[in-house]
C-alpha positions as CSV (number, residue, x, y, z in Angstrom):
1,M,0.0,0.0,0.0
2,R,2.9,2.4,0.8
3,K,4.4,1.8,-2.7
4,Y,1.0,2.5,-4.3
5,F,0.7,6.0,-2.7
6,K,4.3,6.8,-3.5
7,S,3.6,6.1,-7.1
8,L,0.6,8.5,-6.9
9,I,2.9,11.2,-5.6
10,V,5.4,10.8,-8.4
11,L,2.7,10.7,-11.0
12,G,1.2,13.9,-9.6
13,I,4.5,15.7,-9.7
14,I,5.2,14.7,-13.3
15,T,1.8,15.8,-14.4
16,S,2.2,19.2,-12.7
17,V,5.6,19.8,-14.2
18,V,4.4,19.1,-17.7
19,A,1.3,21.3,-17.4
20,C,2.6,24.5,-15.6
21,S,5.2,27.3,-16.1
22,P,8.4,27.2,-13.9
23,N,7.2,29.6,-11.1
24,A,3.7,28.4,-11.2
25,K,5.0,24.9,-11.2
26,L,7.0,25.5,-8.0
27,D,3.9,26.9,-6.2
28,K,1.8,24.0,-7.4
29,L,4.3,21.5,-6.3
30,K,4.6,23.0,-2.9
31,E,0.9,23.1,-2.5
32,K,0.5,19.5,-3.8
33,R,3.3,18.4,-1.5
34,A,1.5,19.8,1.6
35,E,-1.7,18.1,0.6
36,L,0.0,14.8,0.0
37,K,1.8,15.0,3.3
38,V,-1.5,15.3,5.1
39,E,-2.9,12.3,3.1
40,L,0.2,10.2,3.8
41,A,0.0,10.9,7.5
42,E,-3.7,9.8,7.5
43,L,-2.8,6.7,5.5
44,D,0.1,5.8,7.8
45,T,-2.3,6.0,10.8
46,Q,-4.8,3.7,9.1
47,I,-2.1,1.2,8.0
48,K,-0.6,1.0,11.5
49,S,-4.1,0.5,12.9
50,M,-4.8,-2.4,10.4
51,D,-1.4,-4.0,11.0
52,T,-1.8,-4.1,14.8
53,A,-5.5,-5.0,15.1
54,K,-6.2,-8.7,15.8
55,V,-9.7,-10.1,15.0
56,V,-10.3,-13.1,17.3
57,M,-12.8,-15.6,15.9
58,L,-13.6,-18.2,18.6
59,P,-14.8,-21.6,17.4
60,Y,-18.4,-22.6,18.0
61,V,-19.2,-26.0,19.6
62,E,-22.3,-27.8,20.7
63,S,-22.6,-29.3,24.2
64,G,-24.3,-32.0,26.1
65,K,-24.3,-32.8,29.8
66,A,-22.7,-35.6,31.9
67,E,-25.1,-37.6,34.0
68,F,-25.0,-40.2,36.7
69,G,-27.6,-43.0,36.7
70,Q,-28.4,-46.5,35.7
71,F,-27.1,-47.6,32.3
72,K,-28.5,-50.6,30.4
73,H,-27.1,-52.2,27.3
74,K,-29.5,-54.4,25.3
75,I,-29.2,-56.9,22.4
76,T,-31.8,-56.8,19.7
77,I,-32.8,-60.1,18.0
78,Q,-35.8,-61.3,15.9
79,G,-38.1,-63.8,17.6
80,D,-41.4,-65.6,17.2
81,I,-44.4,-66.1,19.4
82,E,-44.8,-69.9,19.9
83,T,-46.7,-72.5,21.9
84,D,-46.0,-76.2,22.4
85,K,-49.7,-76.8,22.5
86,Q,-50.5,-76.2,18.8
87,A,-51.1,-79.4,16.9
88,M,-53.0,-81.1,14.1
89,I,-55.1,-83.8,15.7
90,I,-54.8,-86.9,13.5
91,A,-56.9,-90.0,13.1
92,E,-55.4,-93.2,14.5
93,A,-57.9,-95.5,12.8
94,N,-59.2,-96.1,9.3
95,G,-62.8,-95.5,8.6
96,L,-65.6,-93.0,7.7
97,I,-65.9,-89.9,9.8
98,K,-69.1,-90.7,11.7
99,S,-69.4,-87.3,13.5
100,I,-67.4,-84.1,14.3
101,N,-68.5,-83.2,17.8
102,V,-67.0,-79.6,17.8
103,V,-67.1,-76.4,15.7
104,E,-64.3,-74.0,14.9
105,G,-63.6,-71.5,17.6
106,Q,-65.0,-73.8,20.3
107,S,-63.1,-74.2,23.6
108,V,-62.6,-77.8,24.7
109,S,-61.3,-79.5,27.8
110,K,-58.7,-82.2,28.0
111,G,-60.2,-85.6,27.1
112,Q,-63.3,-84.2,25.5
113,I,-64.6,-86.1,22.4
114,L,-63.7,-84.3,19.2
115,A,-64.8,-86.8,16.6
116,R,-66.0,-90.4,16.0
117,I,-64.9,-92.7,13.3
118,D,-67.2,-95.4,12.0
119,T,-65.7,-98.8,12.9
120,E,-68.3,-101.2,11.3
121,I,-65.6,-102.6,9.0
122,L,-63.3,-103.1,11.9
123,A,-66.1,-104.8,13.9
124,S,-66.6,-107.2,11.0
125,N,-62.9,-107.9,10.8
126,I,-62.8,-108.5,14.6
127,K,-65.6,-111.0,14.3
128,E,-64.0,-112.8,11.4
129,L,-60.6,-113.0,13.2
130,E,-62.3,-114.3,16.4
131,T,-63.8,-117.1,14.4
132,Q,-60.5,-117.9,12.8
133,L,-58.7,-117.8,16.2
134,E,-61.2,-120.1,17.7
135,F,-60.6,-122.7,14.9
136,A,-56.8,-122.2,15.3
137,E,-57.0,-123.0,19.0
138,Y,-59.0,-126.1,18.2
139,N,-56.5,-127.2,15.6
140,L,-53.6,-126.6,18.0
141,E,-55.3,-128.7,20.6
142,K,-55.8,-131.6,18.2
143,Q,-52.2,-131.4,16.8
144,Q,-50.9,-131.5,20.4
145,Q,-52.9,-134.7,21.1
146,L,-51.7,-136.4,17.9
147,F,-48.1,-135.4,18.7
148,D,-48.4,-136.8,22.3
149,R,-49.6,-140.1,20.9
150,G,-46.8,-140.2,18.4
151,V,-49.0,-139.9,15.4
152,G,-48.6,-136.2,14.5
153,T,-45.3,-134.6,13.5
154,E,-43.4,-131.8,15.2
155,F,-43.7,-129.6,12.1
156,E,-47.5,-129.8,12.1
157,L,-47.6,-128.9,15.8
158,K,-45.4,-125.8,15.3
159,Q,-47.4,-124.7,12.3
160,A,-50.6,-124.8,14.4
161,K,-48.9,-122.8,17.2
162,N,-47.7,-120.1,14.7
163,Q,-51.1,-119.8,13.2
164,K,-52.8,-119.3,16.5
165,Q,-50.2,-116.6,17.6
166,S,-50.5,-114.7,14.3
167,L,-54.3,-114.6,14.5
168,S,-54.2,-113.5,18.1
169,S,-51.8,-110.7,17.2
170,Q,-53.9,-109.5,14.3
171,L,-57.0,-109.5,16.6
172,N,-55.3,-107.4,19.3
173,T,-54.2,-104.9,16.6
174,I,-57.6,-104.4,15.2
175,K,-59.2,-104.1,18.6
176,T,-56.7,-101.4,19.5
177,Q,-57.6,-99.5,16.3
178,S,-61.2,-99.9,17.1
179,S,-60.7,-98.4,20.5
180,K,-59.1,-95.4,18.8
181,S,-62.2,-94.7,16.8
182,V,-63.1,-92.0,19.3
183,V,-60.8,-88.9,18.9
184,R,-60.3,-87.0,22.1
185,A,-58.6,-83.7,22.9
186,P,-55.0,-84.3,24.3
187,Y,-55.1,-80.9,26.1
188,A,-57.4,-78.0,26.7
189,G,-57.6,-75.5,23.9
190,V,-59.6,-73.9,21.1
191,V,-60.5,-75.7,17.9
192,D,-58.8,-73.4,15.3
193,E,-59.6,-75.3,12.1
194,I,-61.5,-78.4,11.0
195,V,-59.8,-80.2,8.1
196,T,-61.8,-83.4,7.7
197,H,-65.6,-83.3,7.8
198,E,-68.4,-85.7,8.6
199,G,-68.9,-88.3,5.9
200,E,-65.3,-88.1,4.6
201,M,-62.9,-91.0,4.8
202,A,-60.2,-90.9,7.4
203,S,-57.0,-93.0,7.4
204,A,-54.4,-93.5,10.1
205,Q,-52.2,-90.4,10.4
206,S,-54.5,-88.1,8.4
207,P,-55.4,-84.7,10.0
208,I,-58.9,-84.1,11.4
209,L,-58.6,-80.7,13.1
210,R,-56.2,-78.1,14.6
211,L,-56.2,-77.6,18.3
212,V,-54.5,-74.5,19.8
213,N,-53.9,-73.5,23.4
214,N,-52.8,-69.8,23.6
215,K,-52.5,-69.8,27.4
216,D,-49.0,-71.3,27.5
217,M,-47.2,-69.3,24.9
218,Y,-43.6,-68.0,24.9
219,V,-41.4,-65.9,22.7
220,S,-38.1,-67.4,21.5
221,G,-35.1,-66.3,19.4
222,N,-31.5,-67.2,18.6
223,I,-28.7,-65.1,19.9
224,S,-24.9,-65.2,19.2
225,E,-22.8,-67.4,21.5
226,H,-20.7,-64.2,22.3
227,Y,-23.4,-63.3,24.8
228,Y,-23.8,-66.7,26.4
229,K,-22.1,-65.6,29.7
230,T,-24.1,-62.4,30.0
231,I,-27.6,-63.8,29.5
232,K,-29.1,-65.4,32.5
233,E,-32.5,-66.8,33.5
234,G,-34.6,-63.9,34.9
235,T,-32.9,-61.3,32.6
236,D,-35.4,-58.7,31.4
237,V,-36.6,-58.9,27.8
238,E,-38.5,-56.1,26.2
239,V,-40.7,-57.5,23.5
240,Y,-42.1,-55.5,20.6
241,V,-44.8,-57.0,18.4
242,P,-45.1,-55.0,15.1
243,T,-48.6,-56.5,14.3
244,L,-50.0,-55.1,17.5
245,E,-47.7,-52.1,17.7
246,D,-47.3,-53.0,21.4
247,T,-44.4,-53.5,23.8
248,F,-44.3,-55.6,27.0
249,V,-41.6,-56.8,29.4
250,L,-40.9,-60.4,30.1
251,Q,-38.0,-62.4,31.8
252,V,-35.8,-65.0,30.2
253,S,-37.3,-68.4,31.3
254,S,-34.8,-70.8,29.7
255,I,-31.5,-70.7,27.9
256,G,-30.5,-73.3,25.4
257,N,-27.7,-75.8,26.2
258,Y,-26.7,-76.2,22.5
259,I,-24.7,-74.0,20.1
260,H,-25.9,-74.3,16.6
261,P,-22.8,-75.2,14.5
262,T,-24.0,-73.3,11.4
263,N,-24.8,-69.8,12.8
264,R,-23.1,-70.1,16.2
265,T,-26.2,-69.2,18.2
266,F,-28.1,-70.5,21.1
267,K,-31.9,-70.3,21.9
268,V,-33.5,-68.2,24.6
269,K,-37.1,-68.3,25.6
270,A,-39.3,-66.0,27.7
271,D,-42.7,-67.2,28.9
272,I,-45.7,-65.1,28.1
273,K,-48.4,-64.5,30.8
274,D,-51.8,-62.8,30.4
275,E,-51.2,-61.4,26.9
276,T,-54.5,-62.6,25.3
277,Q,-54.0,-60.6,22.1
278,L,-50.9,-62.5,21.0
279,L,-51.2,-65.4,18.6
280,P,-48.7,-68.2,17.8
281,N,-46.3,-67.5,14.9
282,M,-46.5,-63.7,15.3
283,L,-43.2,-62.0,14.7
284,A,-41.5,-60.2,17.6
285,E,-38.5,-58.0,18.3
286,M,-36.6,-59.1,21.5
287,N,-34.5,-56.5,23.3
288,I,-32.5,-58.5,25.9
289,T,-30.6,-56.7,28.7
290,D,-27.1,-58.0,28.8
291,L,-25.5,-55.3,31.0
292,V,-26.7,-53.2,33.9
293,V,-24.5,-50.5,35.6
294,D,-26.5,-49.1,38.5
295,S,-24.4,-46.0,39.0
296,A,-22.7,-45.0,35.8
297,L,-21.2,-41.8,34.4
298,I,-23.1,-41.3,31.2
299,V,-22.2,-38.9,28.3
300,P,-23.5,-38.6,24.7
301,S,-21.8,-41.1,22.4
302,V,-21.1,-38.3,19.9
303,A,-18.8,-36.7,22.5
304,L,-16.3,-39.6,22.3
305,L,-13.1,-39.0,20.3
306,K,-9.9,-40.9,19.7
307,T,-6.3,-40.0,19.8
308,Q,-3.7,-41.1,17.2
309,Q,-2.8,-43.8,19.7
310,N,-6.4,-45.0,19.6
311,E,-7.1,-43.8,23.1
312,D,-10.5,-42.4,24.0
313,Y,-11.1,-38.9,25.3
314,I,-13.7,-36.2,25.5
315,F,-13.7,-32.4,26.0
316,I,-15.3,-30.9,29.0
317,L,-16.2,-27.2,29.1
318,E,-15.1,-24.9,31.9
319,K,-16.7,-21.4,32.2
320,S,-14.4,-18.5,31.4
321,G,-16.3,-15.2,31.3
322,E,-18.7,-15.3,28.5
323,N,-16.9,-18.2,26.9
324,Y,-15.6,-21.6,27.8
325,I,-12.3,-23.4,28.0
326,A,-12.2,-26.9,26.3
327,K,-10.3,-29.3,28.6
328,Q,-9.3,-32.7,27.2
329,V,-10.1,-35.7,29.5
330,M,-9.0,-39.3,28.9
331,V,-11.8,-41.9,29.4
332,N,-12.4,-45.6,29.4
333,I,-15.6,-46.7,27.6
334,V,-17.6,-49.2,29.5
335,S,-20.4,-49.6,26.9
336,Q,-22.6,-47.7,24.4
337,F,-26.3,-48.0,23.6
338,E,-28.9,-45.8,21.9
339,G,-26.6,-42.7,21.7
340,K,-25.4,-42.9,25.2
341,A,-22.0,-44.1,26.6
342,A,-21.1,-45.3,30.1
343,I,-17.5,-44.2,30.8
344,D,-14.9,-44.4,33.6
345,V,-12.5,-41.5,34.4
346,E,-9.7,-41.1,36.8
347,N,-9.8,-38.7,39.8
348,E,-13.5,-37.9,39.3
349,V,-12.6,-35.0,37.1
350,I,-16.1,-35.1,35.5
351,K,-19.1,-34.3,37.7
352,K,-22.8,-34.5,37.2
353,G,-24.1,-31.6,35.1
354,D,-20.7,-30.8,33.5
355,R,-20.9,-29.7,29.9
356,V,-19.1,-31.9,27.4
357,V,-18.5,-31.0,23.7
358,S,-20.9,-33.0,21.6
359,A,-20.2,-31.4,18.2
360,G,-17.5,-29.3,16.7
361,A,-14.6,-30.9,18.7
362,R,-12.6,-32.0,15.7
363,G,-11.1,-28.5,15.2
364,I,-10.1,-27.7,18.8
365,T,-7.3,-28.7,21.1
366,D,-6.8,-28.9,24.8
367,G,-7.1,-25.4,26.4
368,D,-8.8,-23.7,23.4
369,I,-11.4,-21.0,24.2
370,V,-14.7,-21.8,22.5
371,R,-18.3,-20.5,22.3
372,I,-21.4,-22.7,22.7
373,E,-23.7,-22.6,19.8
374,K,-27.2,-22.0,20.9
375,R,-30.0,-23.9,19.2
């Protein structure tokens, strides 16, 4: 800037010399010199002012607060609502469905008759086999007498014995089938679906109806073996059912004793009580608590930073007039969950309510003066 104004002075002098007579030129030059001296003095003052002025721009940061309280870490897995009392009731005898004694949606008690199968064919077979068995017993008796007198052969005697035993076995089997012509409920529940109707043919192992008991349900899921030591019976489980948009709290009722070799997981179950809206096979989200710290120092997770040596630290803010001083504090991370971190610090340098830098910390260092951005 100094060079610029000196150039102006020289240019003005040259212009004046060319344009004026010798005497007039001298007067003009003196007058011009006086004016320029005043301007130069003013410019020098301004330049000195600009050179010495320091404009301080303090960095802005956002802050959160350190808190003391209970900290919980949870594991989220997908689960299913299940019941062990959900089954297709099958026929155990061949025959025509004589009657279905229940309707869909009906509640039944254990042992109640659900259906009857017509056993006329079986009854006829039983009668026929009883006649054959009676003759086989008579034949065996005669063969035994002949053998005792030395007339009959041993082969004929054994043949008669085998025939009697075979017929006796067949008769017992058919009688057992006949006794199963009455289909009973193996447990109390609700008839959910009738598959085979009256007048249709039923065969052994064919389904007749579905019986469901929703009073003894549970939610189950598979969890990584990494958490096997931290999950215990009685551990809280927060269950969210998307279909119902509802959440309820249960406790782990059983833990699997087997690690699946394919996905390295084990099974956890939580019994459900008094949740009548739930149905088997509904999807559920299980949030299982695997860590509880009753008295933890908690800070926002975004406040955590790392040094080049991979050590964790945060900045706490100490009041200094209208601004704050950023102080670096080394910490040990216990756990993090849902945007919060439980930490350990030495010498209790962080207290409840202390401000910590939650955003803008990347550009500051220990001891920097900062301003808190208000939102």
